[in-house]
Kinemage of the C-alpha trace (Angstrom):
@kinemage 1
@onewidth
@group {chain A} dominant
@subgroup {mainchain}
@vectorlist {calphas} color= white
{ca met a 1} P 8.359 -6.934 -1.363
{ca lys a 2} L 8.078 -5.941 2.251
{ca trp a 3} L 8.227 -2.079 1.417
{ca leu a 4} L 5.091 -3.043 -0.749
{ca phe a 5} L 3.262 -4.778 1.910
{ca gly a 6} L 4.063 -2.225 4.244
{ca leu a 7} L 2.637 0.549 1.573
{ca ala a 8} L -0.657 -1.500 0.810
{ca val a 9} L -1.267 -1.579 5.022
{ca ile a 10} L -0.710 2.289 5.259
{ca val a 11} L -3.170 2.574 2.190
{ca ala a 12} L -5.828 0.457 3.774
{ca leu a 13} L -5.558 1.781 7.455
{ca ala a 14} L -5.826 5.366 5.900
{ca leu a 15} L -8.622 4.590 3.694
{ca thr a 16} L -10.396 2.848 6.623
{ca trp a 17} L -10.094 5.863 8.679
{ca ser a 18} L -11.241 8.169 5.873
{ca leu a 19} L -14.473 5.960 4.947
{ca trp a 20} L -15.462 4.728 8.342
{ca gly a 21} L -13.065 5.108 11.295
{ca arg a 22} L -13.480 9.444 11.503
{ca asp a 23} L -17.078 9.405 11.432
{ca trp a 24} L -17.192 6.451 13.881
{ca leu a 25} L -14.810 8.458 16.237
{ca lys a 26} L -16.384 11.860 15.430
{ca ala a 27} L -19.787 10.134 16.653
{ca arg a 28} L -18.533 9.375 20.282
{ca asn a 29} L -18.278 12.341 22.349
{ca trp a 30} L -15.434 11.683 24.413
{ca arg a 31} L -13.210 14.571 25.653
{ca leu a 32} L -10.090 13.218 24.029
{ca thr a 33} L -11.658 12.915 20.390
{ca asn a 34} L -13.057 16.430 20.844
{ca ala a 35} L -9.782 17.543 21.562
{ca phe a 36} L -8.249 15.495 18.812
{ca phe a 37} L -10.574 16.718 16.292
{ca ala a 38} L -10.037 20.401 17.485
{ca trp a 39} L -6.233 19.428 16.732
{ca ile a 40} L -6.613 17.860 13.447
{ca glu a 41} L -9.372 19.363 11.593
{ca pro a 42} L -7.528 22.401 10.901
{ca leu a 43} L -4.823 20.241 9.318
{ca glu a 44} L -7.537 18.079 7.554
{ca ile a 45} L -8.649 21.277 5.491
{ca lys a 46} L -5.759 22.833 4.873
{ca leu a 47} L -4.472 19.506 3.038
{ca trp a 48} L -7.679 18.209 1.518
{ca lys a 49} L -10.150 20.709 2.218
{ca asn a 50} L -12.064 18.024 4.910
{ca ser a 51} L -13.008 16.151 1.848
{ca lys a 52} L -13.157 12.349 1.695
{ca thr a 53} L -13.006 12.440 -2.153
{ca ile a 54} L -10.307 14.718 -2.106
{ca phe a 55} L -8.431 12.643 0.285
{ca val a 56} L -8.587 9.475 -1.518
{ca ala a 57} L -7.834 11.065 -4.628
{ca arg a 58} L -4.654 12.402 -3.019
{ca leu a 59} L -3.496 9.087 -1.498
{ca lys a 60} L -3.939 7.270 -4.911
{ca met a 61} L -1.474 10.159 -6.114
{ca leu a 62} L 0.885 9.947 -3.439
{ca thr a 63} L 0.768 5.700 -3.573
{ca gly a 64} L 1.755 6.193 -7.308
{ca leu a 65} L 4.419 8.505 -6.611
{ca leu a 66} L 5.991 6.359 -3.612
{ca leu a 67} L 5.460 3.400 -6.091
{ca thr a 68} L 7.535 5.290 -8.433
{ca leu a 69} L 10.395 6.178 -6.133
{ca gly a 70} L 10.199 2.588 -4.741
{ca thr a 71} L 10.564 1.305 -8.463
{ca gln a 72} L 13.436 3.645 -8.909
{ca leu a 73} L 15.426 2.814 -5.851
{ca gly a 74} L 15.222 -1.129 -6.688
{ca ala a 75} L 12.619 -1.625 -3.828
{ca val a 76} L 9.693 -2.862 -5.799
{ca asp a 77} L 10.900 -5.679 -7.873
{ca ile a 78} L 8.513 -8.141 -9.273
{ca thr a 79} L 11.066 -10.548 -10.576
{ca pro a 80} L 10.330 -13.296 -7.772
{ca leu a 81} L 6.658 -13.369 -9.017
{ca met a 82} L 7.915 -13.678 -12.615
{ca pro a 83} L 8.100 -17.834 -12.653
{ca phe a 84} L 4.313 -17.448 -12.042
{ca val a 85} L 3.626 -15.934 -15.302
{ca pro a 86} L 3.729 -17.933 -18.508
{ca asp a 87} L 6.670 -16.669 -20.896
{ca ala a 88} L 4.647 -15.179 -23.318
{ca trp a 89} L 2.675 -12.714 -20.904
{ca glu a 90} L 5.891 -11.612 -19.269
{ca pro a 91} L 7.123 -8.611 -21.591
{ca ala a 92} L 3.144 -7.445 -20.786
{ca val a 93} L 3.191 -8.033 -17.364
{ca arg a 94} L 6.679 -6.020 -16.948
{ca val a 95} L 5.315 -2.870 -19.054
{ca leu a 96} L 1.844 -3.273 -16.844
{ca trp a 97} L 3.505 -3.092 -13.962
{ca asn a 98} L 5.876 -0.261 -14.658
{ca leu a 99} L 2.808 1.829 -15.959
{ca leu a 100} L 0.851 0.998 -12.341
{ca pro a 101} L 2.307 4.184 -10.666
{ca leu a 102} L 1.380 6.247 -13.381
{ca val a 103} L -1.932 4.816 -13.723
{ca leu a 104} L -2.520 5.252 -9.951
{ca thr a 105} L -1.481 9.111 -10.249
{ca ala a 106} L -3.635 9.588 -13.298
{ca leu a 107} L -6.423 8.219 -11.492
{ca gly a 108} L -6.075 9.992 -8.469
{ca trp a 109} L -5.584 13.473 -10.297
{ca met a 110} L -8.792 12.740 -12.275
{ca asp a 111} L -10.990 11.992 -9.260
{ca glu a 112} L -9.630 15.021 -7.867
{ca tyr a 113} L -10.505 16.910 -10.724
{ca leu a 114} L -13.866 15.317 -10.905
{ca arg a 115} L -14.600 16.201 -7.516
{ca lys a 116} L -13.817 19.977 -7.926
{ca glu a 117} L -15.955 20.050 -10.912
{ca thr a 118} L -19.045 18.416 -9.400
{ca thr a 119} L -19.413 20.400 -6.148
{ca lys a 120} L -23.453 19.959 -6.155
{ca pro a 121} L -24.892 17.317 -4.204
{ca leu a 122} L -26.081 14.192 -5.998
{ca glu a 123} L -29.498 14.699 -5.270
{ca glu a 124} L -29.249 17.762 -7.564
{ca ile a 125} L -27.027 16.114 -10.186
{ca ala a 126} L -29.721 13.335 -10.725
{ca leu a 127} L -32.581 15.402 -11.405
{ca pro a 128} L -33.825 15.014 -14.752
{ca glu a 129} L -33.081 17.684 -17.603
{ca asn a 130} L -36.992 18.710 -17.713
{ca lys a 131} L -37.591 19.131 -13.913
{ca pro a 132} L -41.353 19.596 -12.697
{ca pro a 133} L -42.128 23.108 -11.669
{ca glu a 134} L -42.127 22.407 -8.086
{ca val a 135} L -38.614 20.789 -8.267
{ca glu a 136} L -37.505 24.206 -10.262
{ca ala a 137} L -39.013 26.219 -7.472
{ca ala a 138} L -36.809 24.241 -4.737
{ca val a 139} L -33.759 24.407 -6.873
{ca ala a 140} L -34.039 27.883 -7.333
{ca lys a 141} L -34.786 28.588 -3.417
{ca val a 142} L -31.532 26.155 -2.629
{ca ala a 143} L -29.403 28.498 -5.090
{ca glu a 144} L -30.531 31.757 -3.358
{ca ala a 145} L -29.672 30.269 -0.034
{ca gln a 146} L -26.497 29.236 -1.327
{ca ala a 147} L -25.818 32.759 -2.838
{ca glu a 148} L -26.824 34.163 0.706
{ca ala a 149} L -24.541 31.580 2.436
{ca lys a 150} L -21.507 32.729 0.306
{ca val a 151} L -22.118 36.238 1.120
{ca ala a 152} L -22.054 35.540 4.685
{ca ile a 153} L -19.088 33.606 4.529
{ca glu a 154} L -17.157 36.818 2.587
{ca val a 155} L -18.170 39.035 5.144
{ca ala a 156} L -17.433 36.873 8.338
{ca lys a 157} L -14.097 36.441 6.497
{ca ala a 158} L -13.471 40.078 5.914
{ca glu a 159} L -14.482 40.622 9.536
{ca gly a 160} L -12.226 38.375 10.698
{ca thr a 161} L -14.403 36.185 12.626
{ca val a 162} L -14.065 32.818 10.505
């Protein structure tokens, strides 16, 4: 069970870093933080495309895989908790406990899939189907700017400046 608590602490620290700590530290203009982010940002871009949502989704998947591994190795055992569970519920609790790693991994995979499917900002997704003309014009302007930005990125990649 100590292993399980250690995993919970690591996951809590990773979530705290992702959701609040990174932004707080980045807002500080300290010399060491600039060097730290210059070192870590290429790694973040490579592993989770610098996206908080993808980071949390992959953390869920990793947690599910580690729970599966720990359960198979016998490091995660709920036998000490079973006296607190009524006898009629024991089979269901054991089945649900064994399904927990699979559920966590599947939820992480679905989160990452949905993040990749919805790359638009929430402000654009939250618009009604029948948009007013001024909103349609603004959306078209944004789409044009995005197309120009993609072309500029491709040109920069081709030139090797990015």
